[in-house]
MDAnalysis code that builds the backbone (N, CA, C; Angstrom):
import MDAnalysis as mda
import numpy as np

u = mda.Universe.empty(738, n_residues=246, atom_resindex=np.repeat(np.arange(246), 3), trajectory=True)
u.add_TopologyAttr("name", ["N", "CA", "C"] * 246)
u.add_TopologyAttr("resid", np.arange(1, 247))
u.add_TopologyAttr("resname", ["MET", "ARG", "LEU", "HIS", "ILE", "PHE", "GLY", "LEU", "ALA", "ILE", "ALA", "LEU", "ALA", "ALA", "GLY", "GLY", "CYS", "ARG", "GLU", "ARG", "PRO", "HIS", "VAL", "ILE", "GLU", "GLU", "ALA", "VAL", "GLY", "PRO", "GLN", "TYR", "SER", "ALA", "ASN", "ARG", "GLY", "LEU", "PHE", "LEU", "PRO", "ASP", "GLU", "THR", "ARG", "ARG", "SER", "ILE", "ASP", "LEU", "GLN", "VAL", "VAL", "GLU", "VAL", "GLY", "GLU", "GLN", "LYS", "GLY", "SER", "GLY", "THR", "LEU", "GLU", "PHE", "GLU", "VAL", "ARG", "VAL", "TYR", "ALA", "ARG", "GLU", "GLY", "ASN", "VAL", "ILE", "LYS", "ALA", "SER", "GLY", "GLY", "VAL", "GLY", "ILE", "ALA", "PRO", "ALA", "ARG", "LEU", "LEU", "LYS", "THR", "GLY", "GLN", "ASP", "VAL", "ALA", "ILE", "GLN", "THR", "ARG", "GLY", "ASN", "GLY", "ARG", "PRO", "ALA", "THR", "THR", "SER", "PRO", "ALA", "PHE", "THR", "GLY", "LYS", "VAL", "VAL", "GLY", "VAL", "SER", "GLU", "GLN", "LEU", "ARG", "ALA", "ALA", "THR", "GLY", "HIS", "LEU", "GLU", "VAL", "LEU", "VAL", "GLU", "LEU", "ALA", "ALA", "ALA", "PRO", "GLU", "SER", "ILE", "VAL", "VAL", "GLY", "SER", "VAL", "LEU", "SER", "ALA", "GLN", "ILE", "THR", "LEU", "GLN", "GLU", "GLY", "GLU", "LYS", "VAL", "ILE", "THR", "ILE", "PRO", "LYS", "SER", "ALA", "LEU", "LEU", "GLN", "CYS", "THR", "GLU", "GLY", "SER", "PHE", "VAL", "PHE", "ALA", "VAL", "SER", "GLY", "GLU", "HIS", "PHE", "VAL", "ARG", "THR", "ALA", "VAL", "LYS", "ALA", "GLY", "GLY", "SER", "HIS", "GLY", "GLU", "VAL", "VAL", "GLU", "ILE", "SER", "ASP", "GLY", "LEU", "LEU", "PRO", "GLY", "ASP", "GLU", "VAL", "VAL", "ALA", "ARG", "PRO", "VAL", "MET", "SER", "LEU", "TRP", "LEU", "THR", "GLU", "LEU", "ALA", "ALA", "VAL", "LYS", "GLY", "GLY", "GLN", "ALA", "CYS", "CYS", "ILE", "GLU", "PRO", "PRO", "LYS", "GLY", "LYS"])
u.atoms.positions = np.array([
    [133.915, 160.381, 107.120],
    [133.241, 159.671, 108.197],
    [131.785, 159.444, 107.839],
    [131.142, 160.507, 107.329],
    [129.756, 160.348, 106.924],
    [129.626, 159.333, 105.805],
    [130.580, 159.317, 104.896],
    [130.566, 158.370, 103.782],
    [130.658, 156.942, 104.290],
    [131.483, 156.724, 105.295],
    [131.648, 155.377, 105.856],
    [130.347, 154.898, 106.496],
    [129.696, 155.784, 107.259],
    [128.445, 155.394, 107.912],
    [127.361, 155.129, 106.884],
    [127.330, 155.961, 105.843],
    [126.331, 155.776, 104.789],
    [126.508, 154.436, 104.080],
    [127.789, 154.085, 103.810],
    [128.058, 152.812, 103.145],
    [127.686, 151.635, 104.018],
    [127.921, 151.765, 105.337],
    [127.589, 150.685, 106.261],
    [126.076, 150.493, 106.313],
    [125.331, 151.598, 106.288],
    [123.861, 151.500, 106.322],
    [123.324, 150.793, 105.093],
    [123.928, 151.095, 103.950],
    [123.497, 150.424, 102.699],
    [123.769, 148.932, 102.768],
    [124.948, 148.572, 103.302],
    [125.312, 147.166, 103.400],
    [124.356, 146.405, 104.307],
    [123.981, 147.012, 105.450],
    [123.067, 146.356, 106.378],
    [121.681, 146.207, 105.766],
    [121.258, 147.267, 105.059],
    [119.945, 147.212, 104.418],
    [119.888, 146.114, 103.366],
    [120.971, 146.002, 102.613],
    [121.024, 144.983, 101.564],
    [120.997, 143.593, 102.163],
    [121.745, 143.449, 103.295],
    [121.768, 142.136, 103.942],
    [120.418, 141.773, 104.517],
    [119.691, 142.744, 105.084],
    [118.400, 142.440, 105.686],
    [117.336, 142.141, 104.669],
    [117.544, 142.564, 103.420],
    [116.536, 142.351, 102.381],
    [116.825, 141.129, 101.526],
    [117.876, 140.407, 101.886],
    [118.167, 139.208, 101.108],
    [117.006, 138.222, 101.191],
    [116.743, 137.546, 100.104],
    [115.641, 136.582, 100.066],
    [116.005, 135.366, 100.911],
    [115.157, 135.053, 101.858],
    [115.411, 133.913, 102.724],
    [115.128, 132.617, 101.976],
    [115.921, 131.606, 102.257],
    [115.695, 130.322, 101.559],
    [114.294, 129.802, 101.841],
    [113.648, 129.295, 100.798],
    [112.285, 128.778, 100.921],
    [112.323, 127.410, 101.595],
    [111.600, 127.271, 102.682],
    [111.554, 126.005, 103.410],
    [110.361, 125.193, 102.931],
    [110.641, 124.028, 102.413],
    [109.580, 123.155, 101.914],
    [109.153, 122.224, 103.036],
    [107.903, 122.314, 103.423],
    [107.407, 121.452, 104.472],
    [107.134, 120.062, 103.901],
    [107.713, 119.104, 104.549],
    [107.557, 117.724, 104.090],
    [106.171, 117.206, 104.461],
    [105.492, 116.607, 103.493],
    [104.156, 116.079, 103.738],
    [104.228, 114.919, 104.725],
    [103.253, 114.862, 105.590],
    [103.201, 113.795, 106.583],
    [102.515, 112.590, 105.966],
    [103.213, 111.463, 105.919],
    [102.653, 110.242, 105.364],
    [102.411, 109.232, 106.458],
    [102.210, 107.972, 106.107],
    [102.022, 106.922, 107.115],
    [103.216, 106.849, 108.060],
    [102.945, 106.704, 109.335],
    [103.986, 106.621, 110.348],
    [103.742, 105.393, 111.219],
    [104.848, 104.741, 111.624],
    [104.723, 103.545, 112.462],
    [105.533, 103.696, 113.739],
    [104.931, 103.303, 114.852],
    [105.601, 103.300, 116.148],
    [105.381, 101.939, 116.792],
    [106.459, 101.357, 117.319],
    [106.337, 100.052, 117.957],
    [105.417, 100.102, 119.163],
    [105.330, 101.262, 119.800],
    [104.496, 101.402, 120.996],
    [103.049, 101.754, 120.676],
    [102.854, 102.587, 119.664],
    [101.506, 103.105, 119.390],
    [100.838, 102.450, 118.190],
    [101.622, 101.868, 117.293],
    [101.048, 101.234, 116.123],
    [101.209, 102.073, 114.871],
    [100.316, 101.885, 113.926],
    [100.398, 102.501, 112.609],
    [99.450, 103.691, 112.519],
    [99.992, 104.826, 112.063],
    [99.184, 106.031, 111.848],
    [99.073, 106.299, 110.360],
    [97.854, 106.544, 109.882],
    [97.610, 106.874, 108.478],
    [96.865, 108.197, 108.396],
    [97.390, 109.157, 107.639],
    [96.662, 110.421, 107.456],
    [95.375, 110.183, 106.676],
    [94.466, 111.139, 106.753],
    [93.155, 110.994, 106.118],
    [93.266, 110.726, 104.620],
    [94.204, 111.406, 103.965],
    [94.347, 111.226, 102.512],
    [94.702, 109.786, 102.167],
    [95.602, 109.186, 102.962],
    [95.979, 107.794, 102.725],
    [94.809, 106.860, 102.988],
    [94.059, 107.135, 104.036],
    [92.905, 106.291, 104.345],
    [91.907, 106.284, 103.197],
    [91.699, 107.467, 102.615],
    [90.762, 107.548, 101.494],
    [91.310, 106.835, 100.262],
    [92.599, 106.974, 100.024],
    [93.177, 106.399, 98.806],
    [93.126, 104.875, 98.803],
    [93.201, 104.261, 99.986],
    [93.160, 102.792, 100.058],
    [91.772, 102.285, 100.430],
    [90.812, 103.201, 100.546],
    [89.434, 102.845, 100.890],
    [89.392, 102.054, 102.193],
    [90.043, 102.589, 103.219],
    [90.110, 101.912, 104.508],
    [88.739, 101.876, 105.169],
    [88.357, 100.708, 105.670],
    [87.066, 100.542, 106.316],
    [87.241, 99.920, 107.693],
    [86.545, 100.480, 108.661],
    [86.608, 100.017, 110.047],
    [85.237, 99.503, 110.461],
    [85.214, 98.384, 111.189],
    [83.949, 97.819, 111.667],
    [84.050, 97.535, 113.160],
    [82.909, 97.453, 113.777],
    [82.852, 97.123, 115.206],
    [82.749, 95.612, 115.369],
    [83.495, 95.087, 116.338],
    [83.475, 93.650, 116.600],
    [82.082, 93.262, 117.087],
    [81.518, 92.231, 116.459],
    [80.169, 91.815, 116.799],
    [80.142, 90.592, 117.701],
    [78.941, 90.235, 118.095],
    [78.724, 89.057, 118.927],
    [77.418, 88.424, 118.501],
    [77.443, 87.114, 118.292],
    [76.240, 86.444, 117.843],
    [76.217, 85.019, 118.367],
    [75.069, 84.396, 118.236],
    [74.934, 83.018, 118.673],
    [75.800, 82.110, 117.805],
    [76.399, 81.130, 118.433],
    [77.244, 80.188, 117.696],
    [76.401, 79.178, 116.951],
    [75.855, 79.609, 115.828],
    [75.017, 78.727, 115.032],
    [75.384, 78.884, 113.568],
    [74.806, 78.045, 112.748],
    [75.098, 78.113, 111.325],
    [75.894, 76.906, 110.886],
    [76.684, 77.085, 109.843],
    [77.492, 75.991, 109.310],
    [78.953, 76.206, 109.662],
    [79.532, 75.227, 110.299],
    [80.948, 75.277, 110.650],
    [81.750, 74.622, 109.540],
    [82.669, 75.386, 108.948],
    [83.497, 74.878, 107.854],
    [84.950, 74.806, 108.317],
    [85.602, 73.683, 108.090],
    [87.002, 73.526, 108.463],
    [87.631, 72.410, 107.631],
    [88.925, 72.299, 107.730],
    [89.649, 71.264, 106.995],
    [90.027, 70.120, 107.930],
    [90.025, 68.920, 107.390],
    [90.501, 67.758, 108.142],
    [91.540, 67.029, 107.296],
    [92.488, 66.437, 107.989],
    [93.522, 65.659, 107.303],
    [93.396, 64.187, 107.718],
    [93.439, 63.318, 106.734],
    [93.312, 61.877, 106.991],
    [94.609, 61.362, 107.624],
    [94.499, 60.731, 108.796],
    [95.687, 60.202, 109.469],
    [95.706, 58.671, 109.531],
    [94.591, 58.035, 109.133],
    [94.565, 56.570, 109.132],
    [93.471, 56.082, 108.193],
    [93.722, 54.900, 107.604],
    [92.706, 54.250, 106.777],
    [92.712, 52.772, 107.098],
    [91.522, 52.264, 107.425],
    [91.350, 50.855, 107.740],
    [90.260, 50.302, 106.839],
    [90.665, 49.662, 105.746],
    [89.699, 49.202, 104.767],
    [89.033, 50.385, 104.092],
    [87.708, 50.441, 104.178],
    [86.968, 51.555, 103.590],
    [86.688, 52.675, 104.582],
    [87.223, 52.549, 105.789],
    [86.983, 53.547, 106.826],
    [88.202, 54.453, 106.957],
    [87.979, 55.763, 106.889],
    [89.075, 56.705, 107.089],
    [88.874, 57.450, 108.401],
    [89.986, 57.835, 109.011],
    [89.962, 58.640, 110.225],
    [90.713, 59.933, 109.941],
    [90.091, 61.041, 110.315],
    [90.690, 62.341, 110.027],
    [90.456, 63.276, 111.213],
    [91.226, 64.375, 111.238],
    [91.069, 65.351, 112.318],
    [91.362, 66.752, 111.789],
    [90.796, 67.742, 112.493],
    [91.017, 69.138, 112.121],
    [90.819, 70.046, 113.319],
    [91.433, 71.224, 113.269],
    [91.334, 72.183, 114.361],
    [90.124, 73.089, 114.226],
    [89.440, 73.310, 115.338],
    [88.239, 74.147, 115.368],
    [88.319, 75.049, 116.599],
    [87.806, 76.258, 116.491],
    [87.795, 77.187, 117.614],
    [87.059, 76.626, 118.821],
    [87.429, 77.115, 119.999],
    [86.888, 76.565, 121.245],
    [85.380, 76.713, 121.320],
    [84.869, 77.922, 121.016],
    [83.430, 78.168, 121.145],
    [82.596, 77.243, 120.260],
    [82.861, 77.152, 118.944],
    [82.041, 76.254, 118.121],
    [82.277, 74.789, 118.427],
    [83.510, 74.427, 118.837],
    [83.798, 73.026, 119.135],
    [82.957, 72.519, 120.293],
    [82.647, 73.408, 121.231],
    [81.832, 73.009, 122.379],
    [80.390, 72.712, 121.999],
    [79.992, 73.105, 120.794],
    [78.636, 72.829, 120.327],
    [78.533, 71.484, 119.629],
    [79.681, 70.830, 119.423],
    [79.687, 69.554, 118.714],
    [79.404, 68.397, 119.668],
    [78.813, 67.355, 119.108],
    [78.478, 66.169, 119.895],
    [78.945, 64.922, 119.161],
    [79.324, 63.917, 119.925],
    [79.709, 62.637, 119.341],
    [78.527, 62.053, 118.577],
    [78.806, 61.591, 117.355],
    [77.758, 61.032, 116.514],
    [77.129, 62.040, 115.567],
    [77.521, 63.319, 115.690],
    [76.965, 64.363, 114.825],
    [77.441, 64.168, 113.389],
    [76.559, 64.427, 112.432],
    [76.891, 64.248, 111.018],
    [77.892, 65.294, 110.545],
    [78.784, 64.851, 109.646],
    [79.774, 65.726, 109.017],
    [79.709, 65.515, 107.514],
    [79.497, 66.570, 106.755],
    [79.529, 66.485, 105.295],
    [80.967, 66.676, 104.847],
    [81.509, 65.709, 104.129],
    [82.923, 65.723, 103.729],
    [83.020, 65.704, 102.213],
    [83.860, 66.587, 101.688],
    [84.119, 66.643, 100.255],
    [85.619, 66.593, 100.007],
    [85.995, 65.970, 98.887],
    [87.395, 65.975, 98.498],
    [87.755, 67.340, 97.955],
    [89.058, 67.594, 97.868],
    [89.540, 68.890, 97.415],
    [90.363, 68.707, 96.154],
    [90.374, 69.780, 95.327],
    [91.168, 69.754, 94.114],
    [91.986, 71.017, 93.982],
    [93.276, 70.899, 93.738],
    [94.178, 72.043, 93.566],
    [94.139, 72.993, 94.763],
    [93.989, 72.417, 95.953],
    [94.017, 73.238, 97.156],
    [92.701, 73.916, 97.473],
    [91.670, 73.701, 96.631],
    [90.372, 74.332, 96.869],
    [89.282, 73.268, 96.830],
    [88.165, 73.513, 97.543],
    [87.082, 72.544, 97.504],
    [86.597, 72.313, 96.077],
    [86.421, 71.063, 95.719],
    [85.922, 70.734, 94.385],
    [84.409, 70.856, 94.391],
    [83.881, 71.868, 93.719],
    [82.448, 72.150, 93.790],
    [81.614, 71.023, 93.199],
    [82.189, 70.238, 92.291],
    [81.426, 69.164, 91.662],
    [81.643, 67.823, 92.352],
    [82.504, 67.761, 93.356],
    [82.762, 66.492, 94.024],
    [81.587, 66.138, 94.926],
    [81.248, 64.848, 94.989],
    [80.121, 64.448, 95.842],
    [80.465, 64.596, 97.320],
    [79.455, 64.843, 98.131],
    [79.657, 64.968, 99.569],
    [79.365, 63.635, 100.225],
    [80.245, 63.218, 101.126],
    [80.078, 61.987, 101.874],
    [79.723, 62.344, 103.316],
    [78.931, 61.518, 103.934],
    [78.516, 61.791, 105.306],
    [79.351, 60.984, 106.286],
    [80.065, 61.705, 107.154],
    [80.834, 61.067, 108.199],
    [80.235, 61.379, 109.559],
    [80.958, 61.018, 110.607],
    [80.490, 61.232, 111.964],
    [81.592, 61.846, 112.829],
    [81.168, 62.691, 113.788],
    [82.097, 63.173, 114.807],
    [82.275, 62.055, 115.829],
    [83.521, 61.648, 116.062],
    [83.777, 60.569, 117.014],
    [84.454, 61.067, 118.285],
    [84.808, 62.346, 118.318],
    [85.418, 62.878, 119.526],
    [85.935, 64.289, 119.344],
    [86.118, 64.997, 120.451],
    [86.701, 66.337, 120.476],
    [87.790, 66.337, 121.537],
    [89.010, 66.625, 121.128],
    [90.156, 66.563, 122.034],
    [90.690, 67.961, 122.341],
    [91.110, 68.154, 123.608],
    [91.710, 69.429, 124.025],
    [93.232, 69.343, 124.073],
    [93.803, 68.303, 123.520],
    [95.244, 68.073, 123.605],
    [96.053, 69.208, 122.975],
    [95.555, 69.804, 121.893],
    [96.296, 70.851, 121.188],
    [95.875, 72.262, 121.592],
    [95.001, 72.374, 122.573],
    [94.457, 73.685, 122.934],
    [95.532, 74.657, 123.397],
    [96.437, 74.211, 124.259],
    [97.459, 75.112, 124.796],
    [98.377, 75.637, 123.709],
    [98.680, 74.801, 122.717],
    [99.633, 75.194, 121.671],
    [98.987, 75.994, 120.555],
    [97.730, 75.685, 120.225],
    [97.114, 76.303, 119.046],
    [95.899, 77.169, 119.361],
    [95.307, 77.006, 120.540],
    [94.083, 77.732, 120.840],
    [92.862, 77.099, 120.199],
    [93.021, 75.921, 119.610],
    [91.925, 75.209, 118.973],
    [91.715, 73.853, 119.650],
    [90.528, 73.299, 119.450],
    [90.256, 71.930, 119.852],
    [90.334, 71.047, 118.613],
    [90.726, 69.813, 118.811],
    [90.868, 68.876, 117.690],
    [89.598, 68.048, 117.557],
    [88.973, 68.138, 116.385],
    [87.759, 67.380, 116.109],
    [88.133, 66.128, 115.323],
    [87.726, 64.982, 115.846],
    [88.029, 63.700, 115.214],
    [86.796, 63.207, 114.471],
    [86.974, 62.844, 113.207],
    [85.844, 62.372, 112.407],
    [86.210, 61.059, 111.727],
    [85.177, 60.293, 111.419],
    [85.354, 59.044, 110.677],
    [84.379, 59.017, 109.517],
    [84.825, 58.390, 108.436],
    [83.987, 58.256, 107.251],
    [84.038, 56.814, 106.793],
    [82.882, 56.146, 106.803],
    [82.793, 54.774, 106.316],
    [82.548, 54.783, 104.813],
    [82.880, 53.689, 104.161],
    [82.675, 53.560, 102.719],
    [83.349, 54.700, 101.961],
    [84.549, 55.054, 102.365],
    [85.289, 56.137, 101.702],
    [85.829, 55.662, 100.359],
    [85.815, 56.507, 99.342],
    [86.366, 56.122, 98.043],
    [87.871, 55.855, 98.136],
    [88.399, 55.039, 97.229],
    [89.814, 54.669, 97.266],
    [90.736, 55.854, 97.034],
    [90.215, 56.910, 96.421],
    [91.047, 58.089, 96.140],
    [91.444, 58.837, 97.414],
    [90.725, 58.597, 98.503],
    [91.045, 59.255, 99.768],
    [92.059, 58.395, 100.508],
    [93.252, 58.914, 100.652],
    [94.343, 58.157, 101.268],
    [94.879, 58.928, 102.476],
    [95.769, 58.282, 103.220],
    [96.388, 58.948, 104.369],
    [97.145, 60.186, 103.894],
    [96.907, 61.302, 104.529],
    [97.517, 62.569, 104.127],
    [96.599, 63.454, 103.319],
    [95.490, 62.903, 102.835],
    [94.541, 63.714, 102.057],
    [93.925, 64.795, 102.932],
    [93.732, 65.979, 102.344],
    [93.068, 67.086, 103.041],
    [91.660, 67.209, 102.479],
    [90.674, 67.178, 103.365],
    [89.276, 67.198, 102.971],
    [88.571, 68.419, 103.547],
    [87.472, 68.806, 102.913],
    [86.631, 69.886, 103.422],
    [85.518, 69.273, 104.258],
    [85.305, 69.816, 105.456],
    [84.275, 69.300, 106.346],
    [83.297, 70.412, 106.699],
    [82.030, 70.075, 106.772],
    [80.980, 71.020, 107.150],
    [80.066, 70.363, 108.171],
    [79.768, 71.114, 109.230],
    [78.872, 70.616, 110.268],
    [77.827, 71.685, 110.550],
    [76.563, 71.286, 110.574],
    [75.492, 72.208, 110.924],
    [75.410, 72.301, 112.441],
    [75.592, 73.510, 112.956],
    [75.621, 73.728, 114.393],
    [74.242, 74.073, 114.929],
    [74.021, 73.671, 116.142],
    [72.818, 74.086, 116.859],
    [73.123, 75.394, 117.586],
    [72.120, 76.223, 117.774],
    [72.325, 77.502, 118.428],
    [72.839, 77.292, 119.848],
    [73.863, 78.034, 120.220],
    [74.448, 77.886, 121.544],
    [74.883, 79.219, 122.114],
    [76.003, 79.218, 122.836],
    [76.483, 80.428, 123.480],
    [76.954, 81.460, 122.461],
    [76.994, 82.720, 122.897],
    [77.409, 83.790, 122.004],
    [78.900, 83.721, 121.726],
    [79.280, 84.067, 120.509],
    [80.685, 84.087, 120.126],
    [80.995, 85.412, 119.448],
    [82.242, 85.838, 119.540],
    [82.694, 87.077, 118.915],
    [83.006, 86.805, 117.450],
    [82.568, 87.693, 116.582],
    [82.784, 87.495, 115.147],
    [83.317, 88.766, 114.501],
    [84.081, 88.575, 113.437],
    [84.570, 89.675, 112.606],
    [84.439, 89.248, 111.149],
    [84.459, 90.194, 110.217],
    [84.457, 89.806, 108.800],
    [85.725, 89.016, 108.455],
    [85.594, 88.077, 107.551],
    [86.764, 87.300, 107.128],
    [87.861, 88.210, 106.587],
    [87.459, 89.310, 105.939],
    [88.438, 90.220, 105.343],
    [89.284, 90.921, 106.386],
    [88.834, 90.941, 107.654],
    [89.577, 91.621, 108.711],
    [90.685, 90.768, 109.297],
    [90.683, 89.483, 108.977],
    [91.654, 88.558, 109.565],
    [92.911, 88.484, 108.707],
    [94.055, 88.759, 109.330],
    [95.352, 88.651, 108.662],
    [96.034, 87.382, 109.149],
    [96.325, 86.474, 108.231],
    [96.992, 85.224, 108.580],
    [98.352, 85.178, 107.894],
    [99.397, 85.071, 108.713],
    [100.754, 85.030, 108.186],
    [101.549, 83.992, 108.972],
    [102.844, 83.913, 108.703],
    [103.670, 82.895, 109.351],
    [103.737, 83.079, 110.857],
    [103.473, 84.293, 111.339],
    [103.535, 84.556, 112.775],
    [102.245, 84.186, 113.495],
    [101.178, 83.944, 112.748],
    [99.905, 83.605, 113.364],
    [98.757, 84.385, 112.761],
    [97.680, 84.543, 113.528],
    [96.492, 85.260, 113.078],
    [96.409, 86.606, 113.792],
    [96.077, 87.665, 113.044],
    [96.068, 89.018, 113.603],
    [94.899, 89.821, 113.037],
    [94.585, 90.900, 113.735],
    [93.705, 91.951, 113.221],
    [94.385, 93.285, 113.498],
    [93.965, 94.322, 112.790],
    [94.442, 95.675, 113.082],
    [93.349, 96.373, 113.889],
    [93.579, 96.447, 115.206],
    [92.602, 97.038, 116.112],
    [92.791, 98.551, 116.165],
    [91.685, 99.282, 116.292],
    [91.717, 100.735, 116.371],
    [92.098, 101.153, 117.790],
    [93.126, 102.003, 117.898],
    [93.559, 102.547, 119.187],
    [93.758, 104.051, 119.008],
    [92.712, 104.820, 119.269],
    [92.783, 106.253, 119.024],
    [92.940, 106.547, 117.552],
    [94.023, 107.234, 117.186],
    [94.311, 107.549, 115.787],
    [95.216, 106.514, 115.138],
    [95.535, 105.453, 115.856],
    [96.465, 104.444, 115.356],
    [95.764, 103.103, 115.173],
    [96.445, 102.229, 114.420],
    [95.982, 100.864, 114.210],
    [97.059, 99.922, 114.729],
    [96.677, 99.060, 115.658],
    [97.631, 98.176, 116.316],
    [97.392, 96.736, 115.859],
    [98.435, 96.107, 115.317],
    [98.313, 94.696, 114.918],
    [98.216, 93.850, 116.180],
    [97.104, 93.160, 116.324],
    [96.778, 92.439, 117.545],
    [96.597, 90.955, 117.263],
    [97.262, 90.120, 118.038],
    [97.149, 88.669, 117.867],
    [95.783, 88.184, 118.332],
    [95.181, 87.290, 117.564],
    [93.884, 86.709, 117.913],
    [93.930, 85.209, 117.649],
    [92.960, 84.522, 118.231],
    [92.783, 83.095, 117.962],
    [91.481, 82.931, 117.195],
    [91.612, 82.510, 115.955],
    [90.440, 82.381, 115.081],
    [89.837, 81.000, 115.223],
    [88.500, 80.972, 115.212],
    [87.794, 79.704, 115.293],
    [87.157, 79.346, 113.968],
    [85.951, 78.821, 114.028],
    [85.268, 78.421, 112.818],
    [84.753, 79.618, 112.031],
    [84.407, 79.370, 110.789],
    [83.871, 80.426, 109.937],
    [82.564, 79.956, 109.328],
    [81.676, 80.901, 109.102],
    [80.429, 80.588, 108.415],
    [79.972, 81.849, 107.696],
    [79.631, 81.667, 106.421],
    [79.288, 82.830, 105.606],
    [80.501, 83.720, 105.416],
    [80.340, 85.005, 105.680],
    [81.417, 85.973, 105.496],
    [82.052, 86.391, 106.814],
    [81.802, 85.643, 107.884],
    [82.366, 85.993, 109.186],
    [83.204, 84.843, 109.729],
    [84.113, 85.189, 110.631],
    [84.939, 84.193, 111.305],
    [84.848, 84.443, 112.800],
    [84.821, 83.377, 113.566],
    [84.696, 83.498, 115.015],
    [86.072, 83.692, 115.649],
    [86.130, 84.550, 116.672],
    [87.371, 84.838, 117.385],
    [87.215, 84.360, 118.833],
    [88.067, 83.411, 119.233],
    [87.952, 82.849, 120.579],
    [88.791, 83.599, 121.606],
    [89.741, 84.420, 121.159],
    [90.573, 85.161, 122.108],
    [91.232, 86.338, 121.387],
    [91.392, 87.463, 122.108],
    [92.103, 88.608, 121.562],
    [91.259, 89.843, 121.337],
    [89.925, 89.682, 121.295],
    [89.027, 90.812, 121.067],
    [87.837, 90.749, 122.014],
    [87.219, 91.906, 122.227],
    [86.016, 92.007, 123.043],
    [84.908, 92.669, 122.233],
    [83.656, 92.375, 122.543],
    [82.554, 93.057, 121.851],
    [82.691, 94.570, 122.006],
    [82.489, 95.298, 120.918],
    [82.617, 96.747, 120.948],
    [83.958, 97.248, 120.456],
    [84.981, 96.384, 120.417],
    [86.259, 96.784, 119.825],
    [86.049, 97.110, 118.348],
    [86.951, 97.906, 117.801],
    [86.891, 98.229, 116.377],
    [88.134, 97.703, 115.680],
    [87.942, 97.136, 114.499],
    [89.050, 96.591, 113.721],
    [88.930, 97.050, 112.275],
    [90.048, 97.006, 111.575],
    [90.051, 97.330, 110.144],
    [89.468, 96.159, 109.370],
    [88.441, 96.416, 108.588],
    [87.829, 95.364, 107.778],
    [88.609, 95.147, 106.481],
    [89.169, 96.226, 105.969],
    [90.009, 96.134, 104.783],
    [90.688, 97.479, 104.550],
    [91.843, 97.527, 103.885],
    [92.619, 96.411, 103.346],
    [93.743, 96.041, 104.320],
    [93.598, 94.940, 105.029],
    [94.564, 94.586, 106.071],
    [95.943, 94.271, 105.482],
    [95.988, 93.761, 104.253],
    [97.290, 93.439, 103.662],
    [98.096, 94.707, 103.387],
    [97.435, 95.793, 102.999],
    [98.141, 97.058, 102.791],
    [98.747, 97.561, 104.091],
    [98.001, 97.438, 105.185],
    [98.517, 97.871, 106.479],
    [99.681, 96.991, 106.920],
    [99.585, 95.715, 106.649],
    [100.656, 94.781, 107.017],
    [101.934, 95.098, 106.246],
    [101.824, 95.380, 104.954],
    [102.995, 95.716, 104.147],
    [103.604, 97.042, 104.599],
    [102.745, 97.973, 105.009],
    [103.229, 99.259, 105.519],
    [104.036, 99.061, 106.793],
    [103.524, 98.238, 107.693],
    [104.241, 97.959, 108.938],
    [105.559, 97.237, 108.662],
    [105.539, 96.280, 107.755],
    [106.770, 95.553, 107.411],
    [107.836, 96.497, 106.879],
    [107.423, 97.418, 106.010],
    [108.375, 98.370, 105.437],
    [109.022, 99.206, 106.525],
    [108.235, 99.616, 107.520],
    [108.760, 100.448, 108.599],
    [109.680, 99.656, 109.520],
    [109.288, 98.434, 109.851],
    [110.083, 97.606, 110.762],
    [111.427, 97.243, 110.151],
    [111.443, 97.032, 108.839],
    [112.679, 96.629, 108.175],
    [113.550, 97.816, 107.780],
    [113.188, 99.006, 108.234],
    [114.032, 100.166, 108.000],
    [113.638, 101.017, 106.826],
    [112.638, 100.599, 106.076],
    [112.213, 101.411, 104.941],
    [111.193, 102.433, 105.378],
    [110.785, 103.258, 104.466],
    [109.775, 104.265, 104.760],
    [108.410, 103.635, 104.613],
    [107.535, 103.897, 105.572],
    [106.207, 103.308, 105.534],
    [105.478, 103.759, 104.285],
    [104.769, 102.823, 103.675],
    [103.993, 103.163, 102.487],
    [102.794, 102.248, 102.422],
    [101.694, 102.743, 101.910],
    [100.496, 101.949, 101.751],
    [100.345, 101.569, 100.277],
    [99.964, 100.335, 100.045],
    [99.733, 99.894, 98.676],
    [98.344, 100.365, 98.245],
    [98.293, 101.179, 97.196],
    [97.020, 101.684, 96.730],
    [96.400, 100.698, 95.760],
    [95.068, 100.518, 95.830],
    [94.420, 99.610, 94.890],
    [94.458, 100.168, 93.479],
    [94.369, 99.276, 92.461],
    [94.372, 99.761, 91.071],
    [93.246, 100.742, 90.840],
    [93.468, 101.700, 89.964],
    [92.467, 102.703, 89.640],
    [91.209, 102.028, 89.084],
    [90.089, 102.523, 89.510],
    [88.822, 101.984, 89.008],
    [88.304, 100.825, 89.806],
    [89.043, 100.406, 90.866],
    [88.582, 99.286, 91.677],
    [88.315, 99.752, 93.081],
])
């Protein structure tokens, strides 16, 4: 009887001293929630050099740059139109000068001469659908190379007017779904739809979707977008890291 109890005690002792399986804690990486947005741990933020800026507000002045497409040609006179944000469009006046340059390979041709056209009207017909106003311009004595369908670069010097909301150009994400920014919401980043207006220098005007004092990701918005896409399509969220040394 004593032998049986002694053997049982040894068996229990041996069982209690067995090495427990080592539990490996899984590292927490980028996480996405449809309700809360995208969460990035500090290590990921550092690795992609994530930068956040506060939404600014400034006078609607400077140079307004936009594209126009030629829709009619009558002799040497061309008629073209392009979309412009509501705030800067309200600063335009009929008869205002427009500097127009031809484009090459989808980009402004830096060596192409600039022609002076005129603003002939501002239409609100497309406002409900696009959030932009349509600026109508005409150019007399246009070269023969400018035909119907040509896309031209237009620049207008604006007079100082009402305040407009601005963000860095790098903060604007433009994709097939529209224009977006990644707004800061606590510890998360929420992709937020915005209506972009004119641009001047390194900033772009926002006519709807943001308020002064909001914070948005200045860069790298494409990495955040790819991370969200991976999560939405069922994959594991991941951030694209920039090449080493950059």
